[in-house]
Structures are given as C-alpha cells and as structure tokens.
N, C-alpha and C positions, 0 to 999 in steps of 0.2 A: 700823294698824289698817283703816282705811277702805281704805286701797290692796288690802290681801289681801282683804277683805270683796269690794271691787270687782270683782277678779279672780276669785275665785271664782262671782261670779254670785249671792252671799248678799246677804240686807239685811242691816244692821248698825243698830240700834238702842242707842245708847249711852246709859251712867248717867252721870248727873250728882253721882253720890251725892259724889263725893272734890270734883270743883271748883265744880258751885254758883254756877255763871256763866252770866249770859245769853249773853255776849259767845260765850265759849267755846262754847256748846250750838250759836247760831247760826254759828259757823263751822264746826263739825262739821255740821250741816245742808249750809252750803253748798258743802262737800267730799265729799256722797252720803248722810249720815246719814239714815234714816226715820226720822226724831222722837225722843225722847228717853225713857228710863227713870227716875223720880221712887222714891225710899222712900217719901215721908209726900207725904198728900193735900196739905198744906201747902204742901210743896216743888212737887208741882203747879200748886197754885194761884197761886204767885209764877210760873214758866214761863208760865203760861198770859197773866197781865196783861202778861207783857215779850214776847209774841207767839209763843211755842210754840204752834204748832195741832195736834201729833199725841202727847198723852203715853202711855206705858205706866205704870199704877202698880204697881210689885212692892211690895205692901202685903196684910197681911191681914187682909179687908175681914171684919170681926167683927158691927158694925148700922151699917146701913144709914147713920143719921146721921152717920157719920163720916167720910163721903162726900160728904155733902150739897153743901157749901159749892163742891167740885172742879166735880161736875158742873154745877152753876147756872153756874159761870164757862164751863163748857165749851159747854153751849148759848149764853150771850150773846154768846161772842166766834168761836163754830161752829168748835170746836175739837172734837177726837179724842178722846173717853178710853178707854182700854181696861183692863179692870178683869182680874184674874187670881182664879179661882174655884176653889176646892177641895174637893169636898164627901165626907166620911169618912161610911162606913157601918160599923155597928156595935154 
C-alpha cells in the first residue's frame, strides 16, 4: 500500500487497529508512512509511549476528559496528536 501511495504522491497514514504492533508501525514509518491512525485514546497512549510521534485519533471525542491523558502524553513526548471533530447543527 505504501508503494502505491508513494507512486501517487500522496501521504499514507496506516490504521493500526488490526496489528496493534509497535514493531509493525515503526516499519510502516520506515517505509514512508506519515504517522499512524489509532482507534481509541488508549491505543494512542501506548503508541506514544512506544515512540510514535504523529498520531491521528479516529474516535468520536464527546468529552474532553476522554482524551486528556493522550494529550498530556503527546505534550510530554513532543508528539503530534490530531483529533477529528464533527459539528452537527440542527
């Protein structure tokens, strides 16, 4: 997948939901991945502690306290944590 993304000139941010492996995530980065995507704040915490420095959280943040630890760890480890926000009007 990384080869296809690289040939197309687009960034790939693989989702670690299936493998949940620090080793595989590190290898994906070595091959050109631009960070990783995690499903839950707790997964992001593990990967930040394991050395990842660019995390996208694909998780509906309902309450700020649900990501407090993740954001504290990101700050402590100088990691980038990107959150997805959806605002519904109605």
